[in-house]
N, C-alpha and C positions, 0 to 999 in steps of 0.2 A: 456795571451789572444790570441785567434786564430780567424782569419777572412779570410778564403780562398777566398771568394768572387767569382767574375766572372771568373778569370782564371781557377779555378778548374772546374766550370760548363762548360767552353769552352772546356777544355780537355776531359771531359766526353762526350760531344756532338761529339767532333772530333773523338774520338776512337770508339764511337758507330756507326758513319757513316762508318768508315772503316770496322767494323765487318759486317754491313749490306751489304756493297759492296761485301765483300768476300763471304757471304752466297748466294747473288744473282748470283755471278759468278759460284759458285759450282752448283746451281740448273740449271742454263742455260746450262752449259756444260754437265751436266748429262742428260738433255733432248735431246741432240744432238746425242744420240746413233744411229748408222746406222743399218739397217735391210734389209735383202734380200727379205722379204715377202712383196708382193704388192697385195692388195685385195680391192675390192669395198665394201665389207662387210663381216664380219665373220659369217659363217654359224653355226647355233646351232646344226647341226646334222652331221652324217657321213654316207657315202653310203656303208660301208663295211658290208658284210654278217657275222652274228655271226658264230663262229666255236666251235665245241666240245659239246655243250649242247643245240643246237637249233632245235633238231628233225631232223637233216639231215640224220641220219642213219635209214635205214628201217629194217623191220623184215626179209627181204630176206637173203638167204645165198647161198653158192655155194658148189658143191661137192668137194672131194679131187682132187689133181692135177692128180692123176692116173686115177680117174674116168672121169674127163674132157678130159684127153688125149685120152682115149679110145673112148669117144663120138666123138671127133673131127676126129679121125682116121676113124670112120665109116661114118660120114656125112660131106659134105663140109660146111654146115651152121648149127651150134648148137645154139639153143635158149634156155637158161636156164630159169627155172620158175621165173616169175616176170620181165623178160626183156621187154623193152618198145620200143626200137629202131626199125624204119621201113625204108625201102628204095625202090626205083624203081628197082625191081629185073631184069627187062629186060636190063636196062642200065648198071647195075653193072655186070650182067652176060656177057654182051658184052665186058666190060672193062677187065674182068678176062680172057676171051677166054679159051684157053686150058691149062692154067698154073696150074690148080688144087688148087687155093688159098683157104685156110680154114679160116672160120670166126667163132669166138666165141662171142656170145652176152650174156652179164650178166645184171642183174637188177641194178638199181641205189641204192645208199645209203649203199654200202658195207663198212665195216670197213677196216682198213689198212691190216690186215692179210688176209682177203678174197680177196682184190684187188691183193695182192701179189700172192695168189694161181692162180688167173686168169692169171697174167703175166707169171707165171712159166710154163704154158701150151705151150711148145715149138712148137708143131705142128700147133698151131693157128697163122697164119701169120698176121691176123688182129683181134684185140680184141676191143669189144665195151662194155663199162661199162656205163649204163644209155644211154646217147647220146654222150659220149666222145669216139672218134674213134682214135685208136692208132695202130701202127705196127712198129716193130723194134725200132728205136730211135726216131720215128716221132709221133706227135700228130696233127691230122687235125681238124680244127675248122673253123666256118664261120668268115668272117671279114666285113660283111655288114648287114644291117637291114633285107633284104629278107632272107638271110641265117639263121640269128638268129630266125626270125619269124617262118620259117619252122621247125627248130630244136625244139623250145620250145612250139610251139602251137600244133604241130601234131607229134612230135618225129621223124621227117624226117631227116635222116642222109645221104641222097643220095649224096649231093654235097661233104661232107667230105670224104665219101668212094671213090668217083671217084678221088678226089684230092690225097688221100693217095695211091691209086693203081698206079696212074700215077707217083708219086714220087718214090715209091718202084721199079718200072720197068723202070725208066729213060725215061719216055715219057712226051710229052707236057701236061701241066695241062689244063683240059677242061675248057671252059668259064663258068662262073656262070650263072645259070638259076633260074628264079623265077616261079616255077611250082604251087605255091599255088593258088587255085581258090576260088573265093568268090561268094556268092549269096545274094539276097535280103531276109531279114527275113520276114516270113509270119506274118499276123495279129495276129493269135493265139500265135505265139512266142513272139511278141512284147507286146501284151496287158498286161499280168501279170507282165512283167518286168517294164513297164512304171508305172503301178499302185504302185508297191512296191517301186520304186525309188522316186516317188513323196511323198510317205508316210514316208519312212525311209532314203532315200538317198543311199541305199545299196541293191543290188540284188545278191544272191548267188545261182547259179544253182546246180541242182542235180549232185552229184559226185565231186563237188569242195571240197577242203580240208580247206578252210578258215573257221575258227571258230569265229574269232573276227577281227574287223578292227583295224589296228594300229593307234589309235586315235591321239597320239602325233605327229607322222610323218605326218599324213594327215593334221593336223592343221597347221604345219609349211609350208608344201608344198602348201596348198590351204587355206589360212586364211579365205576366204569368203565361204568356203564349196565346195564340189564336189560330183558328183554321182559316185558310184563304182559298176561295174558289174563284177562278178567273176564267171568264168565257168571252168569246167575241161578241160583237154587236148582233142582236137578234133580228131575224127577218121582220120587216114591217108588215103589220096586219095579222100576224099569227100570235096566238096566245103564248106567253112566256112560261116556261117551267118554273114553278115557285120552289127553287132549291133551298132558299133561306129558311122558310117555315118548316120544310120537311126535315132538313138537317138539324134544326133546332129541337124538333121533337125527339130525334134520336140522341142528342147530347145537349140537354137543356142548360147545363152549367158551363158549356164551352163557348167562349167568344167566337163569333163567326163573321167573316167579311166576305160578301159575295159581290162580284164585279161582272156586270153585263156590258160589254163594250167599255164606255167611259162612265157608266152609271155604277155607283158603289153604294151598297146598303149594309147595315150592321144588324145582326141578330145575336141575342145572347143576354147575359146579365145586364140589367139597366137599360135595355133597348127602348122601353116605353118612354123614358125621359131623355136618353142620351142620343139616340139615333137621329131623330129629326133635327135637333140642335146642330149636331156636327154636319149633317148633310146640307142643311140650309145655309150654314155659315160658309161651307166650302164652295158650293156651287154658286152662291151669290157673289163670291169673290173671284172664282176661277172659271166660271161657266163661259164667259166671253172668249177667253183664250182657248179653252178646250174645244169650243164650237168652231173656231176659225182654223185651228191648226191640227196636225196629225201627231199628237204626242204619243209615244209608246206607253203602253198601259202601266209599266213600272213607275214612270214619272208621275202619272195621274194618281196612282195608288199611293206613292210616297208622299205627295202633297196632301192627299186626304188623311193619311195617317198622322202627318204633322199637325193637321187641323184637330184631329182627335186628341193629340197630345196637348195642344193649346187649351182645349176645352177641359181636359182632365186636370191640368195644372191650374185652371181657374178656380177649382175647388167647388164647382156647382153641384156635383153629384156624389159627394162623399167619397171621392177617390183618394188614394194615399197621397200625402204631402211629399214633395220632393225633399231630398236631404238638404239640410241647412247647416253649413259648417259653423263650428264654434267661433264666436266673435267676442274676444275679451272686452273690447270697448262697450259692446252692447250689454254685457253682463255687469260691468263695473259702472256704467253710466249713472244708475240711481245713487251710488255712493259718492260720486264726485262732489255734489254740493256740500255734503257733510265733511268731506276731506278739506274742501276749500274753507269752510267755516272754522274747522279746527286749526288750520294753519294760520288764518287771520287772527284767531283768538290768541294763539301762542305768541304771534308777533307782537300783538298789542300788550300782552302781559309782560313780556321781556322788555319792551320799549318803556313801559311805565317804571319798571325796576331800574332801568338804565337812567331814565330821567331823574328819578328820586336819588339814585346813587351819585349822579353828577351834581346835584344840588346840595349835597352834604359837605361839610368842611372836611378836609383831608384828615385831620386828627381824630375825627369821629369814626373813621373807618379802620378796621383791623382789630386783631385780638389784643388782649392784655389790658391792665388797668392804667391809672394815671401815672404811676412811677415808671412803668414800662414805656409808655408813650414819651414821657419826658426824657428818658435815657435814649430812646431810639431817635428822637428828633435832635437831641444834642449830638449824637454820633453823626447824623446826617449833615448837620451844620458844619462839623469839622471837615467832612469829606468834600462838601461843596465849596468850602473856603479855598481849596486848592484849585478851583476851576473858574472862579469869578473874575470879572474884569471891572473896569471903571463904571460900566453901565449897570452891572448887577450887584456891585458892592453895597449900595444903599439898602437894597432889599435884604441882603444877607445881614447887614448890621441891625436892621430893624428886627429881623427874625431872631438873632442872637439876643437882642435886648428883651424880646418877649419871653425867650427861654429862661433868662436870668430872673425875670420877674416871676415866672411860673415856679422856678426852683425856690425863690425866697418865700413865695406864698405857701408852697408845699411845706417848707421847713418850719414856717410859723404856724402851721396848722389851720390856715384859712379854709373856707368851704371848698370842697372838691369842685363844685360847679365853677367857681371863680378860676381855679387852677386850669380846668379844662378849656375855659374860654381863652385864657392866655395861650395855652398850647395850640388852640385852633388858629389864633391870630398868627402865631409863629409858623405853623404849618402852611398857612396861606402865603406868607412871605417866602418861605423856602420853596414852595411850589412854583412861585414866579421865577425864582433863581434857576431851578431845574429846567424850566421851559426855556429860559433865556439862554442857558448854556447848551440846550438841545441834548439833554440826558434824560430820556423817559424813565430809566431805571431809578433815578434819584428823586422822582416826584414822591411826595410824602406817602400817598396812599399805597403806591407800589413798593416803596422802600420798607414801610412798616410791615406790610404783609410778609415780605421776604425775611425780615429780621425777627418778627414776633410770632410767626405761625409755627 
């Protein structure tokens, strides 16, 4: 017979608690990974302009190096077909003086081979591709909003030309100037624009290259919707109609994005803090590619809106936080150390009880008084006698002897403590016999629990 009883169950609980404690420790330590990334929210978009297949290459081309060299030798300024760059000729001529500087102006959107041909024209001290101004080892570009606005709204490269000329001739760099002029739009200019915006939320002027609005980028940048005004690049030297302020006065609570050529500006709620940050971040990163290539306006607008989304998710301007899914580990993490401590404490308590139980004599364990234990051990000795061999017989004989001595002591009324000591000795001998014959159910502690409980 076998009756593992409570000790087996206690061992199962004890080792289960240890396993749970180990698992909790592994999970907790695994959640402590360090990271250098710190963000208020993860933006779902990127502000990078696509490259390679985004329509940035135009149909324009350039002549051979020999042909362009001959053209530059004949004229101080050579403007190839499709060139868009403009500048203040009087100021640039004054900066050149009598040096005889030659300028070659090429269209935007050239492929790599065509740009290399432009660069190989050695007689051209300054080369302009699109609105990118370069000469020698230098490339001059704006570094503030007025400079970017002039470059991308009207293709004005005056500031970059003057800076490059000063650098090439070791002269002081002239101070930046904002020469772009504005005018109030007329009623006939505003009326169709307002009507279209209220009907569709989008107005595309004649000559603009926008064919579709980047809906996904617009939705993440302005979840509550916005108006979009897209116009072609404006004529150089003429005042620009200030559509943004005029439309903002008509609808002050309406977010408004106005695009002149490749220049984009924002008007509406939060513009005082938000517009300059988004614009500076976008043109500082993408201004070089926009100046060299001929991106369609929807690509430029999509990249700008992605930058707006990045700024919005950075949490700088009290914008709504993105949705953060429920994470059970993040919620339960503070409780894991307490769960670990509880499991370890339970394991320790059960282990102490097990150690104490294993240190007790078998006859001290189990229900019943001295007579019951005497009777139970006597019955156990009878059953074990059928299983012993020459090796275990001596222990059985010693156990039976202790049982007879205990019975005699009990019958003579000797102190109970003496009788229990004899029973404990007998139980120890019988326990040896049970282990020797490999019968766990006949070990005294197990046997007595089964018989006396």
